[in-house]
N, C-alpha and C positions, 0 to 999 in steps of 0.2 A: 348431166343435169336432168332431174325427173320431168319428163313432158307433162305429167298430171298437174304439176305446179302453175303450169300456163293455161289449164282449163278451169281450176276450181276457183281462183281468185284473181283480181287485177294483176298485171305485170307491167314492168315498164323497161323498154329497152333505151338506154341513155348514154351519152357521151358526145364528146366533140366530133365535128363531121369527118376530119381528117387527122392522122397522127402528126401533130406538128413537132413535138419533142417529148421527152419522157416526164419532164417536169409539168407539162400540161396533163399529161394522161393521170399523173400520180395526184395532182391537185383536185381534178374532177372526180376521181375515183375515192378520194379520202372524203369529199363531201357525199357522195353516193353512199357510202357506208355508213355516214351519220344518219341519212334519212332512212336507210334501211333499217337501222337499229331502232330508230326512234319511231318508225310508223309500221314497223313489221311488215314490209313489203317485199315482192319479189322483184330485184333490180339486176338486169343484164348490162354491163358495160359494153358500149359500141364504140369503135371507130376504125376508120378506113385506112388501109396500107397503101391503096393506089385508087385515086379518083381517076378512073380511066376514061371517064366522058366529060371531062371539063369542057367549057365552051371554047376557050382559047388554048393552043398548043403551049403558050407561055406562061399557063397558070400552074401553079403547085400543085402536084399531085401525091405526093407522100413519100415515105421512105423506102417502100418497096416490100415484097412478099418476105424476104429472110429478115430484114431488120424489124417489120412490122411485128411479125410472130414473137420475136424475142422481147419487144414492148408490150405486147399482150400478155406474154407469159409471165413477165414481172408484175403487172397488174393483177393477174391471177393469184400468184404467189403471194404478193405483199398485202393484198386486201380480200383475198377470198371471195372475189366476185366472179359469178359466171360471165363468160366473155362472147362477143360475136363480132364477126367483121363481113365485108362483102367480097364475093369472089366473082372474076371476070372470065375466066378460062377453066375448061376442065381439070387440066393438070393441077391447079391451085388448089383442088377441093381436098385432096388427100394431104397434101402439105399444111393447110390451115386446119384441118381436122385433127392434127397432132395436138393443137392447143386450145381451138374454140369449142364451146358448148353449142353454138347454133351457127350454121352456115346461111347467109343471107345472099339471095339472089336479086341482083339489081333489077328494078323494074323494066328498063329497056331490053333486059335478056331473059325475061320471065319464060319465053316460049323457047329457048335455045335447048333442045332436047338432050344434047350430049353434057351440057353444064349441068341441067337438074339431074340425070342419071347419075354423074359423077358424084353430085353432092349426095344424093340417096345413098349411094352404095357406101359412104363413109360410117353409116348408121348415126349421124348427127342429126339433130333436130335441123329441118330446113324451113328458113323463111322466105316465102317467095312474094316478093313486092308486086302489086298488081301494075302491069303497064298503063300508061298514060292513054292509050289508044284501046284498051280493053274495058269491057263491062265487069262488074262483080261476078254474073253469071259465066263469063268467058274463063274464069279462073279455074273452073271445074277441071280443064284439060291440064294445065302445068301441074295442079296438085295430083291429078291422076298419073302422071308421067312419074313422080316421085314414089307415089304408093305402088305402081306395077313394077319398079325397080325394087321392090321390096322393103319401102319404108314408109310407114304410116305417121311419122311425126312431123307433122307440117303445120306451119304457121301461115296465114295469108295476110299481106297488109295492103290496105288501101291507102293511097298517096294523091288522089286527085287524077283528074283527065283533062287532055288539052283542051284549051278553049279559045279559039282564035290564034292570035299571035303574041307569043310571050305572056302566056298567062294560063292558069288552071283555075279549074272548078271541081268541086267535090260533090258527088251525088252519094249522099249518106243512105240511100237504099242499097248501095252495094255491101253494105255491112252485113245485114240481115241475110242478103243473097249469099254472100259467101260463108256464113255460118251455117247455111242450109247443108253444106257439104260434109259437116261434121267436124272441122278443125276450128281451132281457137283463130280470132281475126284481131289484128292489131290496128290501129289507127296512127300512120304517120302525121303527127301534129306539126312538123315543120317542113318537111318537103312540100307538104300541101299548100303552103303559103308561098311557094316560090313563084317568080315572074322568069322562067326559063329564058336564059340568054338575053334577058331584058335589061342589063345595065352596061352596056357599051363593052362587049366582050366577055362578060361575065353575068352569072345568074344573079338576079335581084330577088326581092321578095318583102314581107312585113311581117315582122315577127309579132306585132301587136294582136295578129288574129289567132296566135297559137293556143291561147286559153279558149277561144271560141269553138275552134276545131275539136280540141279535146271534149269540152262539155257536149258538144252536140255528138260526138262519136260514144260518149258514154250513155246518152239518151237513145241511141239506136242499137246499144246492146254490145259494144266492143268489149273485148277479153282484155286487151293489153292497148299501151300507148307507147309509140316511138317518139324521143322527143330527144334532138341534138340540143347540146347546151355547151356554153364555154364562160369563162370568167370575163373576158372582153371580146364580145362576138365583133363589135365594130372593126376589131384588128386582126380578125380570124383570117386564115390562110385559104377557106374555103366556105362558102354557104353562110358567111357571117349574117346578113339580113334576116336570115329565117332562124337563126339559132336562139334559144331562149338564154337571158341572163342566169348563168349558174345561182346567183342568190335569190331567183324567183321560182327556182325549181320545187323546192319543198311545200311552197303554198299552192303550187298547181297540183302536185302529187297529194296533198293533204284533202284537196277539195276533190279530185277524182276518186278517192277511196272513201269518201264519207257517203253513207247510206242514204242521205236526204236527197 
């Protein structure tokens, strides 16, 4: 994937939170292609092969690395979409890099040096999500670890900060602070509305605030938007309360690329 595409016009990282099954991935990808062709926008398909930090040990995690890469490869081949997923351990970087165009570093792991270096050494674009305990200015150092490992293709993603118990708050000043480092900055519009661990052994949230997060991020100069979506989020296996209904996605993207 051409890194310059992420610098010159709005981009969208979109997909269901976790890989539930092949049918779900294909139904979402089909809709993303329709939106891409209609609106002429850059869309990267995202889904996780393993949700390694679920609140409860009993929560669904995903199909695992090997099966997950097979599913992403199928999406890539069938729909000609660039793809991304998150990795949690250094050994996963080289395996995932055989398929994905962008490697995502989870927020809680954004200071893990070995993970960042392993991702950087693949030569793939590295999307580093800002930890809930860091400021935007603090993200200079994770980005520096990737750059000094020989890879300047970095995205920085804002996703809110811990605010008391079971809640997040977004300081949108983090967007221009991170843009000052010279990397494109993405707004995670769905994880930022989470209430972590706030739903009795799982994470809650409120998707009605997703469009507001996106609009505010646009006003603060975000380059891209991370939006998890699902045809039936109320019955999704992970992060359902935060995911946007797939039917509402085109309207939001249309609003975000409008010059007004």
